[in-house]
DRENPA-3360 file (N, C-alpha, C; in nm, 2 decimals, always signed):
BEGIN
1 = MIERIQTK = -2.46/+1.47/+1.00/-2.44/+1.41/+0.87/-2.29/+1.35/+0.87 ~ -2.28/+1.23/+0.82/-2.15/+1.17/+0.81/-2.11/+1.17/+0.66 ~ -1.99/+1.22/+0.63/-1.93/+1.22/+0.50/-1.81/+1.13/+0.49 ~ -1.82/+1.04/+0.40/-1.71/+0.94/+0.38/-1.64/+0.97/+0.25 ~ -1.51/+0.98/+0.25/-1.43/+1.02/+0.13/-1.33/+0.90/+0.10 ~ -1.32/+0.87/-0.03/-1.23/+0.76/-0.07/-1.27/+0.63/+0.00 ~ -1.40/+0.60/-0.01/-1.45/+0.48/+0.05/-1.44/+0.36/-0.03 ~ -1.40/+0.25/+0.03/-1.39/+0.12/-0.03/-1.47/+0.02/+0.06;
9 = QRMSRIVK = -1.47/-0.11/+0.03/-1.54/-0.20/+0.11/-1.50/-0.21/+0.25 ~ -1.37/-0.21/+0.27/-1.31/-0.22/+0.41/-1.31/-0.10/+0.49 ~ -1.28/+0.02/+0.43/-1.27/+0.14/+0.50/-1.28/+0.26/+0.41 ~ -1.29/+0.38/+0.48/-1.28/+0.51/+0.41/-1.15/+0.57/+0.46 ~ -1.09/+0.64/+0.36/-0.96/+0.71/+0.40/-0.99/+0.83/+0.49 ~ -1.10/+0.89/+0.47/-1.14/+1.01/+0.55/-1.29/+0.99/+0.59 ~ -1.32/+1.02/+0.71/-1.46/+1.03/+0.76/-1.47/+1.16/+0.83 ~ -1.58/+1.24/+0.79/-1.61/+1.37/+0.85/-1.74/+1.36/+0.92;
17 = HNGTIYLC = -1.75/+1.42/+1.05/-1.87/+1.42/+1.12/-1.87/+1.54/+1.22 ~ -1.97/+1.62/+1.21/-1.98/+1.74/+1.30/-1.85/+1.82/+1.32 ~ -1.78/+1.84/+1.21/-1.66/+1.93/+1.21/-1.54/+1.85/+1.26 ~ -1.55/+1.72/+1.28/-1.43/+1.64/+1.31/-1.39/+1.55/+1.20 ~ -1.26/+1.54/+1.17/-1.21/+1.46/+1.06/-1.13/+1.34/+1.12 ~ -1.16/+1.22/+1.07/-1.10/+1.10/+1.11/-1.03/+1.04/+0.99 ~ -0.90/+1.02/+1.00/-0.82/+0.96/+0.90/-0.79/+0.81/+0.93 ~ -0.80/+0.73/+0.83/-0.76/+0.59/+0.85/-0.61/+0.58/+0.87;
25 = GQVCADAS = -0.56/+0.47/+0.92/-0.42/+0.46/+0.95/-0.34/+0.48/+0.83 ~ -0.23/+0.56/+0.84/-0.14/+0.59/+0.73/+0.00/+0.53/+0.76 ~ +0.05/+0.48/+0.65/+0.19/+0.42/+0.65/+0.27/+0.49/+0.55 ~ +0.39/+0.45/+0.54/+0.49/+0.52/+0.45/+0.45/+0.50/+0.30 ~ +0.52/+0.57/+0.21/+0.51/+0.56/+0.07/+0.60/+0.44/+0.02 ~ +0.71/+0.42/+0.09/+0.80/+0.32/+0.04/+0.86/+0.24/+0.16 ~ +0.81/+0.12/+0.18/+0.85/+0.04/+0.30/+0.99/-0.01/+0.30 ~ +1.06/+0.01/+0.19/+1.20/-0.03/+0.18/+1.30/+0.07/+0.25;
33 = KDITEQTQ = +1.24/+0.19/+0.29/+1.32/+0.29/+0.35/+1.34/+0.28/+0.50 ~ +1.42/+0.36/+0.56/+1.45/+0.35/+0.70/+1.34/+0.42/+0.78 ~ +1.34/+0.42/+0.91/+1.24/+0.48/+0.99/+1.22/+0.63/+0.97 ~ +1.33/+0.70/+0.94/+1.32/+0.85/+0.92/+1.23/+0.87/+0.79 ~ +1.27/+0.81/+0.68/+1.19/+0.83/+0.56/+1.05/+0.77/+0.56 ~ +1.04/+0.66/+0.63/+0.90/+0.61/+0.65/+0.81/+0.70/+0.72 ~ +0.87/+0.76/+0.83/+0.79/+0.86/+0.91/+0.76/+0.98/+0.83 ~ +0.86/+1.03/+0.76/+0.83/+1.16/+0.68/+0.73/+1.13/+0.57;
41 = TMLDKVDQ = +0.74/+1.03/+0.49/+0.64/+1.01/+0.39/+0.50/+0.97/+0.44 ~ +0.50/+0.91/+0.56/+0.37/+0.88/+0.63/+0.30/+1.02/+0.66 ~ +0.38/+1.11/+0.72/+0.33/+1.24/+0.76/+0.29/+1.32/+0.64 ~ +0.36/+1.31/+0.53/+0.33/+1.37/+0.40/+0.19/+1.33/+0.36 ~ +0.16/+1.20/+0.37/+0.03/+1.15/+0.33/-0.08/+1.21/+0.43 ~ -0.05/+1.22/+0.55/-0.14/+1.29/+0.65/-0.17/+1.43/+0.60 ~ -0.07/+1.50/+0.57/-0.09/+1.64/+0.52/-0.18/+1.64/+0.40 ~ -0.16/+1.56/+0.30/-0.24/+1.55/+0.18/-0.39/+1.52/+0.22;
49 = LLIEAGSD = -0.41/+1.42/+0.30/-0.55/+1.39/+0.34/-0.62/+1.50/+0.42 ~ -0.54/+1.57/+0.51/-0.60/+1.68/+0.58/-0.64/+1.79/+0.49 ~ -0.56/+1.82/+0.39/-0.59/+1.93/+0.30/-0.72/+1.89/+0.22 ~ -0.73/+1.76/+0.18/-0.85/+1.72/+0.11/-0.97/+1.72/+0.19 ~ -0.95/+1.70/+0.32/-1.07/+1.71/+0.42/-1.10/+1.85/+0.46 ~ -1.02/+1.95/+0.43/-1.05/+2.08/+0.47/-0.98/+2.12/+0.61 ~ -0.87/+2.06/+0.63/-0.80/+2.09/+0.76/-0.65/+2.10/+0.73 ~ -0.57/+2.10/+0.84/-0.42/+2.10/+0.83/-0.36/+2.05/+0.96;
57 = RQHILSAT = -0.23/+2.05/+0.97/-0.17/+1.99/+1.09/-0.19/+2.08/+1.21 ~ -0.22/+2.21/+1.19/-0.25/+2.29/+1.31/-0.38/+2.26/+1.38 ~ -0.46/+2.18/+1.31/-0.60/+2.14/+1.36/-0.60/+2.00/+1.40 ~ -0.49/+1.93/+1.41/-0.49/+1.79/+1.46/-0.53/+1.79/+1.61 ~ -0.62/+1.71/+1.65/-0.67/+1.70/+1.79/-0.59/+1.59/+1.86 ~ -0.58/+1.47/+1.79/-0.51/+1.36/+1.85/-0.44/+1.28/+1.74 ~ -0.33/+1.21/+1.79/-0.26/+1.12/+1.70/-0.22/+0.99/+1.78 ~ -0.24/+0.88/+1.72/-0.19/+0.76/+1.78/-0.09/+0.70/+1.68;
65 = IYVKDMAE = +0.03/+0.68/+1.73/+0.14/+0.63/+1.65/+0.18/+0.49/+1.69 ~ +0.19/+0.40/+1.60/+0.23/+0.27/+1.62/+0.37/+0.25/+1.56 ~ +0.46/+0.20/+1.65/+0.60/+0.18/+1.61/+0.63/+0.04/+1.63 ~ +0.70/-0.02/+1.53/+0.73/-0.16/+1.53/+0.83/-0.20/+1.64 ~ +0.93/-0.12/+1.66/+1.03/-0.15/+1.77/+1.07/-0.01/+1.84 ~ +1.01/+0.00/+1.96/+1.03/+0.13/+2.03/+1.18/+0.15/+2.06 ~ +1.25/+0.05/+2.10/+1.39/+0.06/+2.13/+1.47/+0.12/+2.02 ~ +1.44/+0.07/+1.90/+1.52/+0.11/+1.78/+1.47/+0.23/+1.71;
73 = HFAPMNAV = +1.33/+0.25/+1.70/+1.27/+0.35/+1.62/+1.21/+0.47/+1.68 ~ +1.19/+0.46/+1.82/+1.12/+0.57/+1.88/+1.19/+0.71/+1.87 ~ +1.32/+0.71/+1.90/+1.39/+0.84/+1.89/+1.40/+0.90/+1.75 ~ +1.43/+0.82/+1.64/+1.44/+0.88/+1.51/+1.30/+0.92/+1.46 ~ +1.19/+0.84/+1.50/+1.06/+0.88/+1.46/+1.02/+1.01/+1.52 ~ +1.05/+1.03/+1.65/+1.02/+1.15/+1.72/+1.09/+1.27/+1.66 ~ +1.21/+1.25/+1.61/+1.29/+1.36/+1.55/+1.21/+1.42/+1.43 ~ +1.16/+1.33/+1.35/+1.08/+1.37/+1.23/+0.95/+1.43/+1.28;
81 = WDAWVPEG = +0.88/+1.37/+1.37/+0.76/+1.42/+1.43/+0.77/+1.56/+1.48 ~ +0.87/+1.58/+1.56/+0.89/+1.71/+1.63/+0.92/+1.82/+1.53 ~ +0.98/+1.79/+1.42/+1.01/+1.89/+1.31/+0.88/+1.91/+1.23 ~ +0.79/+1.82/+1.23/+0.67/+1.83/+1.15/+0.55/+1.90/+1.22 ~ +0.54/+1.88/+1.35/+0.44/+1.95/+1.43/+0.47/+2.10/+1.45 ~ +0.37/+2.18/+1.41/+0.39/+2.33/+1.42/+0.41/+2.36/+1.57 ~ +0.50/+2.45/+1.61/+0.52/+2.49/+1.74/+0.39/+2.55/+1.80 ~ +0.35/+2.50/+1.92/+0.23/+2.55/+1.98/+0.11/+2.47/+1.94;
89 = FAPARACV = +0.12/+2.38/+1.85/+0.00/+2.30/+1.80/+0.01/+2.15/+1.83 ~ +0.09/+2.11/+1.92/+0.10/+1.96/+1.95/-0.03/+1.90/+1.99 ~ -0.07/+1.80/+1.92/-0.20/+1.73/+1.96/-0.18/+1.64/+2.08 ~ -0.29/+1.59/+2.13/-0.28/+1.48/+2.22/-0.23/+1.36/+2.15 ~ -0.14/+1.29/+2.21/-0.07/+1.18/+2.14/-0.05/+1.06/+2.22 ~ -0.06/+0.94/+2.16/-0.02/+0.82/+2.22/+0.07/+0.75/+2.12 ~ +0.17/+0.68/+2.18/+0.27/+0.61/+2.09/+0.29/+0.47/+2.16 ~ +0.27/+0.37/+2.08/+0.28/+0.23/+2.13/+0.36/+0.15/+2.04;
97 = EASMARDV = +0.42/+0.04/+2.09/+0.49/-0.06/+2.01/+0.38/-0.16/+1.96 ~ +0.39/-0.19/+1.83/+0.28/-0.28/+1.78/+0.34/-0.36/+1.66 ~ +0.28/-0.48/+1.64/+0.31/-0.56/+1.52/+0.24/-0.48/+1.41 ~ +0.30/-0.49/+1.29/+0.25/-0.42/+1.17/+0.19/-0.52/+1.08 ~ +0.10/-0.47/+0.99/+0.03/-0.55/+0.90/+0.13/-0.62/+0.80 ~ +0.23/-0.55/+0.77/+0.34/-0.61/+0.68/+0.47/-0.59/+0.76 ~ +0.56/-0.69/+0.75/+0.68/-0.69/+0.83/+0.77/-0.58/+0.80 ~ +0.77/-0.52/+0.68/+0.86/-0.42/+0.64/+0.82/-0.28/+0.69;
105 = LLVEISVV = +0.69/-0.27/+0.74/+0.65/-0.14/+0.79/+0.70/-0.12/+0.93 ~ +0.75/+0.01/+0.95/+0.81/+0.04/+1.08/+0.72/+0.13/+1.17 ~ +0.63/+0.20/+1.10/+0.55/+0.30/+1.17/+0.41/+0.32/+1.10 ~ +0.31/+0.35/+1.18/+0.18/+0.38/+1.13/+0.12/+0.49/+1.22 ~ +0.03/+0.57/+1.16/-0.04/+0.68/+1.24/-0.18/+0.68/+1.22 ~ -0.26/+0.71/+1.32/-0.40/+0.74/+1.31/-0.43/+0.88/+1.36 ~ -0.50/+0.96/+1.29/-0.52/+1.10/+1.32/-0.67/+1.14/+1.33 ~ -0.70/+1.22/+1.42/-0.83/+1.29/+1.44/-0.80/+1.44/+1.44;
113 = AAEK = -0.87/+1.51/+1.35/-0.85/+1.66/+1.34/-0.98/+1.73/+1.34 ~ -0.98/+1.86/+1.36/-1.09/+1.95/+1.34/-1.09/+2.01/+1.20 ~ -1.20/+2.04/+1.15/-1.21/+2.12/+1.03/-1.16/+2.26/+1.05 ~ -1.11/+2.33/+0.95/-1.06/+2.47/+0.97/-1.18/+2.55/+0.99;
% end
């Protein structure tokens, strides 16, 4: 069975299937902020969605992070990421430089997690 949560015409914010949770891409709460705050509020949104889906950051299986400018933003984004990921629970991760949907966005994440 597939369960879709917060579904609109273009996408669902959460999709659950066979104990696996897929989150749509998450961006920051305020795109006028720097990479540190954009990363933190993006991860706060991931936390909220995981809780709603019946999971948490200790159950993240994989994450794909899209960074607007690796040279400028990779290190400060990683500092926030490293503090956010529980020790011993690092997921499989890919991080790539990418054009963003809006020019002011500096980072986006896509997450797959297991249910608790």
